[in-house]
C-alpha positions as CSV (number, residue, x, y, z in Angstrom):
1,M,-0.1,0.3,0.0
2,S,2.8,2.7,1.1
3,C,4.4,1.7,-2.6
4,R,1.6,2.6,-4.5
5,R,1.1,5.9,-2.3
6,L,5.0,6.4,-3.4
7,I,4.3,5.7,-6.7
8,V,1.4,8.1,-7.5
9,V,3.1,10.8,-5.1
10,L,6.7,10.6,-7.5
11,C,4.3,10.5,-10.9
12,G,2.6,13.5,-9.5
13,L,5.8,15.4,-9.0
14,I,7.1,14.3,-12.6
15,A,3.8,15.7,-14.0
16,S,4.3,19.2,-12.0
17,I,7.5,19.7,-13.8
18,P,7.0,20.7,-17.0
19,E,4.5,23.0,-15.4
20,F,6.9,24.7,-12.7
21,S,9.7,24.9,-16.0
22,L,7.3,26.6,-18.2
23,G,5.9,28.8,-15.4
24,Q,9.3,29.5,-14.7
25,S,10.2,30.6,-18.3
26,P,8.0,33.3,-20.0
27,H,8.4,34.3,-23.3
28,R,9.8,37.6,-23.7
29,R,8.9,39.9,-26.3
30,F,10.2,43.5,-26.8
31,E,7.5,46.5,-27.2
32,Y,9.5,49.8,-28.7
33,K,6.2,51.9,-28.4
34,Y,7.3,51.9,-24.5
35,S,10.6,52.0,-24.5
36,F,13.3,54.7,-25.1
37,K,17.4,54.1,-25.4
38,S,20.3,55.9,-26.6
39,P,21.7,56.7,-28.9
40,Y,19.1,59.3,-30.6
41,L,17.3,59.6,-27.7
42,A,15.4,62.5,-28.6
43,Q,14.7,63.5,-32.2
44,K,15.4,66.9,-33.8
45,D,12.3,68.6,-32.2
46,N,13.9,67.3,-28.8
47,Q,10.9,64.9,-28.5
48,V,11.3,61.1,-27.2
49,P,9.5,58.9,-29.5
50,F,6.3,57.5,-28.1
51,W,7.0,59.3,-24.7
52,T,6.2,62.8,-23.2
53,Y,7.8,64.9,-20.7
54,S,7.3,68.0,-18.9
55,G,8.4,70.3,-15.8
56,N,12.5,70.4,-15.2
57,A,12.9,67.0,-17.5
58,I,15.8,67.5,-20.4
59,A,15.8,65.2,-23.1
60,S,19.3,64.5,-25.2
61,S,20.4,62.0,-27.0
62,E,22.0,60.2,-24.8
63,S,20.1,60.3,-22.1
64,L,16.6,61.8,-20.5
65,R,17.5,63.9,-17.8
66,I,14.2,64.0,-15.1
67,T,15.8,66.9,-13.0
68,P,19.5,68.5,-12.7
69,S,21.4,69.3,-10.2
70,L,19.4,72.4,-8.7
71,R,17.5,73.3,-6.0
72,S,13.4,72.5,-5.9
73,Q,13.9,70.9,-9.5
74,K,10.6,68.6,-10.4
75,G,10.5,66.4,-13.8
76,Q,8.2,64.0,-15.0
77,A,8.2,62.1,-18.4
78,W,4.8,59.3,-19.3
79,C,4.6,57.0,-21.8
80,K,1.7,58.3,-24.3
81,Q,-0.2,55.6,-24.9
82,P,-1.5,52.4,-22.2
83,T,-0.2,48.7,-22.1
84,S,-2.2,46.4,-24.0
85,F,-0.7,43.3,-22.0
86,E,-0.9,41.8,-18.5
87,W,2.3,41.0,-17.6
88,W,5.9,42.9,-18.2
89,E,9.2,43.7,-17.6
90,V,10.9,46.5,-17.1
91,E,14.7,47.6,-17.4
92,I,16.0,50.6,-16.5
93,V,19.7,52.0,-16.9
94,F,20.0,55.4,-14.9
95,R,22.8,57.3,-12.9
96,I,21.9,59.4,-9.6
97,N,25.1,61.9,-9.3
98,G,25.8,64.8,-7.1
99,R,28.5,66.9,-5.5
100,G,27.3,66.4,-2.0
101,R,28.0,63.2,0.4
102,V,23.9,63.1,0.5
103,G,21.4,63.2,-2.4
104,A,17.7,64.5,-2.4
105,D,15.5,63.4,-3.0
106,G,15.7,60.8,-6.0
107,L,13.8,59.0,-8.6
108,A,10.6,57.1,-8.8
109,F,9.4,54.7,-11.6
110,W,5.3,54.3,-11.8
111,F,2.9,52.2,-13.2
112,T,-0.3,53.6,-13.0
113,T,-3.9,53.7,-14.3
114,A,-3.2,57.1,-15.6
115,H,-0.5,60.2,-16.2
116,G,0.6,61.9,-13.0
117,V,0.8,65.1,-12.5
118,E,3.8,67.5,-10.8
119,G,3.2,66.7,-7.0
120,P,5.0,66.3,-3.8
121,V,5.8,62.7,-4.4
122,F,9.0,62.2,-6.0
123,G,8.0,64.8,-8.4
124,S,4.8,63.6,-9.5
125,S,1.1,63.3,-7.8
126,D,0.1,61.6,-4.4
127,K,-2.7,59.1,-4.6
128,W,-2.2,57.1,-7.2
129,N,-3.4,54.2,-8.4
130,G,-1.2,51.8,-9.1
131,L,2.5,50.4,-8.6
132,G,5.3,52.8,-7.6
133,I,8.9,52.1,-6.8
134,F,11.2,54.3,-5.0
135,F,14.4,55.0,-4.8
136,D,14.9,57.2,-2.2
137,S,18.1,59.1,-1.4
138,F,17.2,61.5,1.4
139,D,17.0,60.4,4.9
140,N,13.8,62.7,5.9
141,D,13.1,60.2,9.2
142,N,16.8,60.4,10.3
143,K,16.9,56.5,10.8
144,R,20.1,56.5,8.7
145,N,18.0,53.8,6.4
146,N,19.0,55.9,3.2
147,P,19.8,55.5,-0.2
148,Y,16.7,52.8,0.0
149,V,14.9,51.2,-2.6
150,M,11.4,50.5,-1.8
151,A,8.1,49.3,-3.8
152,M,4.6,50.7,-2.9
153,I,1.0,50.1,-4.3
154,N,-2.1,52.5,-4.2
155,D,-5.5,52.3,-4.7
156,G,-5.8,55.7,-5.4
157,T,-7.2,56.4,-1.3
158,K,-3.5,56.4,0.8
159,A,-1.4,59.6,0.9
160,Y,2.5,59.3,1.2
161,D,3.9,59.3,4.4
162,H,6.8,61.7,4.3
163,E,7.3,61.8,7.8
164,N,8.3,58.1,7.8
165,D,9.8,57.8,4.3
166,G,7.0,55.6,3.6
167,M,7.8,53.0,5.8
168,S,4.7,52.3,7.5
169,Q,2.9,51.6,3.7
170,L,6.2,49.9,2.2
171,L,5.4,46.9,0.1
172,G,9.2,45.6,0.2
173,G,12.4,47.0,-0.5
174,C,16.0,46.9,0.2
175,L,19.2,49.2,1.3
176,R,21.2,50.0,-1.4
177,D,23.3,52.9,-2.6
178,F,23.1,54.2,-5.9
179,R,24.5,57.5,-5.9
180,N,28.1,58.7,-7.7
181,K,28.8,54.9,-8.8
182,P,31.4,54.5,-11.8
183,H,29.0,52.5,-14.0
184,P,25.3,53.0,-14.4
185,V,22.8,51.6,-11.8
186,R,20.2,49.3,-13.3
187,A,17.1,47.8,-12.0
188,K,14.8,45.3,-13.4
189,I,11.3,44.9,-12.1
190,E,9.0,41.9,-13.4
191,Y,4.9,41.4,-12.8
192,Y,4.1,37.9,-14.0
193,K,1.5,35.8,-12.5
194,H,0.9,38.3,-9.6
195,V,4.6,38.1,-8.6
196,L,6.6,41.2,-8.4
197,T,10.3,40.5,-8.5
198,L,12.4,43.4,-7.8
199,M,16.4,43.5,-8.8
200,V,19.3,45.7,-8.6
201,H,22.5,46.1,-10.2
202,N,25.2,48.2,-7.9
203,G,26.7,50.0,-10.8
204,L,30.3,48.8,-9.2
205,T,30.9,46.6,-12.6
206,A,30.5,46.9,-16.0
207,G,28.8,43.7,-16.6
208,D,24.9,44.1,-17.5
209,K,23.8,40.6,-15.7
210,D,25.2,41.2,-12.1
211,Y,21.5,41.7,-10.4
212,E,21.0,41.2,-7.1
213,I,17.4,40.6,-5.6
214,C,15.9,43.2,-3.7
215,T,12.4,42.4,-3.2
216,R,10.4,39.4,-4.0
217,V,6.4,39.9,-3.4
218,E,3.8,37.4,-4.1
219,G,-0.1,38.1,-4.4
220,V,0.2,41.5,-6.3
221,H,-2.4,42.8,-8.1
222,L,-2.0,45.4,-10.2
223,P,-4.2,47.3,-13.0
224,T,-4.2,45.0,-16.2
225,S,-3.7,48.2,-18.4
226,G,-1.9,51.2,-17.4
227,Y,0.7,54.0,-17.8
228,F,4.6,53.7,-17.1
229,G,6.4,56.7,-16.1
230,L,9.2,58.5,-14.6
231,S,9.7,61.5,-12.1
232,A,12.2,63.1,-10.1
233,A,12.6,65.8,-7.8
234,T,15.2,67.6,-5.7
235,G,15.3,69.9,-2.3
236,G,17.7,71.6,-0.6
237,L,19.9,69.2,-1.8
238,A,20.4,68.0,-5.2
239,D,21.3,65.6,-7.6
240,D,21.5,64.8,-11.3
241,H,18.4,62.2,-12.0
242,D,19.6,60.6,-15.6
243,V,17.8,57.7,-17.4
244,L,19.8,56.1,-19.9
245,K,17.5,52.9,-20.8
246,F,14.1,52.3,-20.7
247,L,13.4,48.7,-22.0
248,V,10.0,47.0,-21.6
249,S,8.9,43.8,-22.9
250,S,5.8,41.8,-22.6
251,L,5.6,38.5,-21.0
252,R,3.5,35.4,-22.1
253,S,3.0,32.2,-20.6
254,P,3.3,28.7,-23.0
255,D,-0.5,28.2,-22.7
256,E,-0.9,32.3,-23.7
257,L,1.5,31.7,-26.6
258,A,0.0,28.5,-27.8
259,A,-2.9,30.2,-27.9
260,A,-1.7,33.6,-29.5
261,A,0.0,30.8,-32.2
262,S,-3.5,29.5,-33.2
263,T,-5.2,32.8,-33.1
264,D,-2.5,33.8,-35.5
265,K,-2.6,30.5,-37.3
266,E,-6.7,31.1,-37.6
267,Q,-5.8,35.0,-39.0
268,E,-3.1,33.6,-41.8
269,E,-5.3,31.0,-43.0
270,Q,-7.9,34.3,-43.2
271,Y,-5.7,36.5,-44.9
272,Q,-4.9,33.3,-47.0
273,R,-8.5,32.4,-48.3
274,E,-9.0,36.4,-48.9
275,F,-5.9,36.7,-51.0
276,Q,-7.0,33.6,-52.8
277,Q,-10.2,35.0,-53.6
278,Y,-8.8,38.5,-54.8
279,Q,-6.3,36.3,-57.1
280,E,-9.3,34.7,-58.7
281,K,-11.3,37.7,-58.9
282,T,-8.0,39.5,-60.8
283,Q,-7.8,37.0,-63.1
284,R,-11.5,36.8,-64.5
285,A,-10.9,40.8,-65.0
286,R,-8.0,40.0,-66.7
287,D,-9.4,37.2,-68.9
288,E,-12.9,39.6,-69.4
289,Y,-10.4,42.4,-70.7
290,V,-8.2,40.0,-73.2
291,A,-11.3,38.6,-74.6
292,A,-12.7,42.2,-75.1
293,N,-9.5,43.1,-76.5
294,P,-7.9,40.7,-78.7
295,D,-5.4,43.1,-79.9
296,A,-3.7,44.0,-76.8
297,R,-3.0,41.0,-75.8
298,K,1.0,39.9,-76.1
299,Q,2.0,37.0,-78.7
300,H,4.3,35.3,-76.1
301,V,3.2,35.3,-72.7
302,D,5.8,33.3,-70.4
303,E,5.9,34.1,-66.5
304,D,9.5,33.3,-66.7
305,D,9.9,35.7,-68.7
306,E,8.2,38.2,-66.4
307,Y,9.5,37.5,-63.5
308,E,13.2,36.7,-62.7
309,A,14.8,34.6,-60.2
310,A,16.7,35.6,-57.4
311,D,20.2,34.0,-58.3
312,I,19.3,35.7,-61.6
313,R,19.0,39.2,-60.7
314,E,22.0,38.8,-58.4
315,L,24.3,37.7,-61.5
316,R,22.9,40.0,-63.7
317,Q,23.8,43.0,-61.1
318,I,27.5,41.3,-60.7
319,F,27.9,41.2,-64.6
320,T,26.6,44.9,-64.7
321,G,28.9,46.0,-62.1
322,Q,31.9,44.0,-63.7
323,S,31.1,45.5,-67.2
324,Q,31.2,49.2,-65.7
325,I,34.7,48.5,-64.0
326,Y,36.0,47.0,-67.4
327,D,34.9,50.1,-69.3
328,A,36.2,52.7,-66.3
329,M,39.6,50.6,-67.0
330,R,39.6,50.7,-70.8
331,Q,39.1,54.6,-70.1
332,L,41.8,54.9,-67.9
333,N,44.1,52.4,-70.2
334,A,43.4,55.2,-73.1
335,K,43.9,58.3,-70.8
336,M,47.6,57.0,-69.8
337,D,48.5,56.1,-73.2
338,E,47.5,60.0,-74.3
339,I,49.3,61.0,-71.4
340,I,52.6,58.6,-72.1
341,G,52.3,60.1,-76.0
342,R,52.4,63.5,-74.9
343,Q,55.4,62.8,-72.6
344,E,57.2,61.1,-75.7
345,R,56.4,64.1,-78.2
346,T,57.9,66.6,-75.8
347,L,61.0,64.9,-75.0
348,S,61.2,64.4,-78.8
349,L,60.8,68.4,-79.4
350,V,63.5,68.8,-76.2
351,G,65.9,66.4,-78.0
352,A,65.4,68.1,-81.5
353,V,66.6,71.8,-79.9
354,H,69.1,70.3,-77.8
355,S,70.7,68.5,-81.1
356,G,69.7,72.1,-83.3
357,L,72.4,73.8,-80.6
358,A,74.7,71.1,-80.7
359,V,75.1,71.4,-84.6
360,A,74.1,75.2,-85.7
361,G,76.3,76.5,-82.4
362,G,73.0,78.6,-82.0
363,G,73.5,81.0,-84.8
364,V,75.7,84.0,-85.6
365,P,76.5,86.6,-82.5
366,L,75.4,89.7,-83.1
367,P,77.8,92.2,-84.1
368,T,79.0,95.0,-81.2
369,G,80.6,98.6,-82.1
370,G,80.0,98.0,-85.9
371,A,83.1,95.3,-85.5
372,A,82.8,92.2,-87.9
373,P,81.8,88.7,-86.7
374,P,84.0,86.3,-86.2
375,P,85.0,83.8,-88.7
376,P,83.3,80.3,-88.4
377,A,85.5,77.5,-87.0
378,V,87.0,74.8,-89.7
379,G,85.1,72.1,-90.2
380,G,81.6,74.1,-89.2
381,A,80.1,76.9,-87.1
382,S,81.3,77.4,-83.3
383,P,78.9,76.4,-81.1
384,I,77.5,79.1,-78.5
385,S,77.9,78.1,-74.8
386,R,75.5,78.0,-72.2
387,F,77.0,81.0,-70.7
388,E,76.4,83.1,-73.7
389,V,72.9,82.1,-74.0
390,D,72.0,83.3,-70.5
391,S,74.0,86.3,-71.1
392,L,72.0,87.2,-74.1
393,I,68.5,86.5,-72.8
394,N,69.3,88.8,-69.5
395,T,70.5,91.6,-72.0
396,Q,67.5,91.7,-73.8
397,R,65.5,91.0,-70.7
398,D,67.2,94.1,-69.1
399,I,66.6,96.3,-72.2
400,A,62.7,95.3,-72.7
401,Q,62.2,96.0,-68.9
402,T,64.0,99.4,-69.5
403,A,61.8,100.3,-72.4
404,K,58.9,99.5,-70.3
405,D,59.8,101.8,-67.5
406,V,60.4,104.5,-70.6
407,K,57.1,103.9,-71.6
408,N,55.0,104.4,-68.3
409,M,57.1,107.6,-67.8
410,V,56.0,108.9,-71.3
411,V,52.3,107.6,-70.2
412,D,52.2,109.2,-67.0
413,I,53.5,112.5,-68.3
414,S,50.8,112.4,-71.1
415,Q,48.0,111.9,-68.5
416,K,50.0,114.9,-66.9
417,S,49.4,116.9,-69.6
418,T,45.7,116.2,-70.7
419,Q,45.0,116.8,-67.0
420,L,46.3,120.3,-67.5
421,L,44.7,120.7,-70.8
422,N,41.4,119.7,-69.2
423,K,42.1,122.3,-66.7
424,A,43.1,125.0,-69.2
425,G,39.8,124.7,-70.8
426,Q,37.9,125.3,-68.2
427,P,36.4,129.0,-67.4
428,V,38.2,131.3,-64.9
429,G,36.2,133.9,-63.0
430,S,33.5,135.7,-65.3
431,A,35.9,136.6,-68.5
432,Q,38.0,134.7,-70.8
433,P,40.9,136.4,-72.5
434,V,40.4,136.7,-76.3
435,G,42.7,133.9,-78.0
436,G,44.3,132.5,-74.9
437,A,42.4,129.2,-74.8
438,Y,42.9,128.6,-78.9
439,D,47.0,129.0,-78.8
440,M,47.0,127.0,-75.0
441,H,45.1,124.1,-76.6
442,V,47.2,124.1,-79.7
443,T,50.5,124.3,-77.8
444,L,49.6,121.4,-75.6
445,K,48.2,119.7,-78.6
446,E,51.6,120.1,-80.1
447,L,53.1,119.0,-76.9
448,N,51.1,115.8,-76.9
449,E,52.2,114.9,-80.8
450,G,55.8,115.3,-80.0
451,L,55.4,112.9,-77.2
452,N,53.4,110.5,-79.1
453,H,56.4,110.3,-81.6
454,I,58.8,109.8,-78.8
455,K,56.7,106.8,-77.6
456,H,56.8,105.4,-81.1
457,T,60.4,105.6,-82.0
458,L,61.2,104.0,-78.2
459,S,58.4,101.0,-79.1
460,A,61.0,99.0,-80.3
461,P,62.9,96.5,-77.8
462,G,66.0,97.9,-76.6
463,G,66.1,100.9,-78.9
464,Q,67.1,98.8,-81.8
465,Q,65.7,99.0,-85.6
466,Q,65.1,97.0,-88.6
467,R,67.4,98.0,-91.2
468,G,67.0,95.5,-94.2
469,G,66.5,92.4,-92.2
470,V,69.5,93.1,-89.6
471,V,69.0,93.8,-86.2
472,E,71.5,97.1,-85.6
473,A,71.8,99.3,-82.5
474,C,70.8,102.6,-82.5
475,P,74.4,104.9,-82.6
476,S,72.1,107.9,-81.2
477,C,70.0,106.7,-78.6
478,L,68.6,109.3,-76.1
479,S,69.3,108.1,-72.9
480,T,66.7,107.6,-70.0
481,W,67.6,110.3,-67.4
482,L,68.2,113.0,-70.3
483,F,64.4,112.1,-71.5
484,V,63.3,112.5,-68.0
485,G,65.4,115.7,-67.5
486,V,64.0,117.4,-70.6
487,A,60.2,116.3,-69.8
488,L,60.2,117.9,-66.0
489,S,61.9,120.9,-67.5
490,Q,59.0,121.1,-70.0
491,L,56.3,120.0,-67.6
492,I,57.9,123.0,-65.0
493,C,57.9,125.5,-67.7
494,I,53.9,124.7,-68.3
495,I,53.1,124.9,-64.9
496,G,54.8,128.4,-64.6
497,Y,53.1,129.6,-67.5
498,M,49.7,128.5,-66.0
499,M,50.3,130.3,-62.5
500,Y,51.6,133.1,-64.4
501,R,47.8,133.2,-66.6
502,N,46.6,132.9,-63.4
503,S,48.0,135.8,-61.8
504,S,47.4,137.8,-64.5
505,H,43.7,137.3,-64.9
506,R,43.5,138.2,-61.3
507,S,45.0,141.1,-61.2
508,G,42.3,142.7,-63.5
509,N,44.0,142.7,-66.8
510,L,41.1,141.2,-69.0
511,G,40.7,144.0,-71.8
512,S,44.4,144.7,-72.3
513,D,45.3,144.2,-75.9
514,D,49.0,143.0,-74.7
515,D,48.1,139.0,-74.0
516,P,50.7,137.3,-72.0
517,S,49.3,134.0,-72.9
518,S,50.5,134.7,-76.4
519,D,54.1,135.3,-75.5
520,G,53.8,132.2,-73.0
521,D,52.7,130.3,-75.7
522,G,55.1,131.3,-78.3
523,L,57.8,130.6,-75.6
524,I,56.6,127.0,-75.2
525,T,56.2,126.3,-78.7
526,R,59.6,127.7,-79.8
527,L,61.1,125.3,-76.5
528,F,59.0,121.9,-77.9
529,S,60.1,122.6,-81.5
530,S,63.8,122.8,-80.7
531,R,63.3,120.3,-78.7
532,H,61.7,118.3,-81.3
533,E,64.2,119.0,-84.1
534,H,66.9,117.9,-81.4
535,F,65.0,114.3,-81.1
536,H,64.5,114.0,-84.9
């Protein structure tokens, strides 16, 4: 009899093992519409997707700062839509840092039937309906039992006991120091089949699985649907309360998963029937259109031609890419051939120039001082040396630069003469001398023509002239300084004449027959004519 009872007990235990194992291993599904994490936690509009925040909360791309380390701050964040699953698991990764040895007030996690508003319980409203888990960092009752992690349930009628730090309403908790840790602190809250489990990672290590159980309470009944939320507050002391991740996963038992799978299978079969009916309807409409329009029908209708397989499409893409690479290589090859051809032509031209200089000797040197060129060497022309070529180039460069300087100086004198002519044409006072403007105009015109003739004479580089195809040096060239001195003297005479004429006008000799301008004009004309004859 005892053996039969033992066998029955063993069979019952064996039968209960699968149920126990299945009950301890729920199926987890990540719910992105209730979660947020870094990076890109906040979008460009500073909003967290599927979440809303208010108060002193600040969102960034890496974290959601519920409250900054300032006094008397309150902030909160709430998920926009309620949960559509009964069992869930939440993992929170956060940091609470402050300068002081003691911080305040703390961080709170909420699962309530409605959004909270700003209030006295860790920045949120009192008398909530649901679950609140508090990371309390300030010791209000002076029992030296903070920082403390506690879980509390409220049905919407109880007020939070601030004097005793909520210890009289405590559902469960543990003493954990979560401030100023080298690594982020983690908290995992699991609610599955009316069992609430709270596990805490102290942030002393970088591992994400070093959890320690804080409390486990059975027989907890929470609302089947609610809103997830976060809140924090500071008082006389202040900490930064930063949440880096808030990850929500829905939990399903194997029975619920099988029921959901069967439901999904029924929906899939229904969708398949609807698709088959739609396909048949489309085929009938196509056949009717082809029967009504025989000319629009394709001569060769082949589904293999209309649709290509994935491997054929991949091979075609590979072949297209290789063809493009081959074309690019051909273009590069043609460019390289063109560059090499240009280099060879340049080298051949340089070699021809050097060969011509070595054979012809660079030509016969120019005669200097009327002396005859030296006779050529026996057996061919004497080659010109590199030093002589450089000297000749430098001499020609100096001659061209000197001519350019003289030309610039002549242009400057011409511009000044034009300015004087324009000033002479302007009326002075209320009367004009008879015949003075015309004579002054003629005189300056002759001066301008003489200067133009000088520029034309000096236009050849270095003052050389072409005679019978042979370049000879001009034996009677005017030196630069002599020309500048003559030009300056003429300019001084013109300015003196203008000053004399203006003084005569101001003295009141307006009606005199002895016009001093005529004498001045004749003097300038005689000076210019004598200088012009000397130039020629």
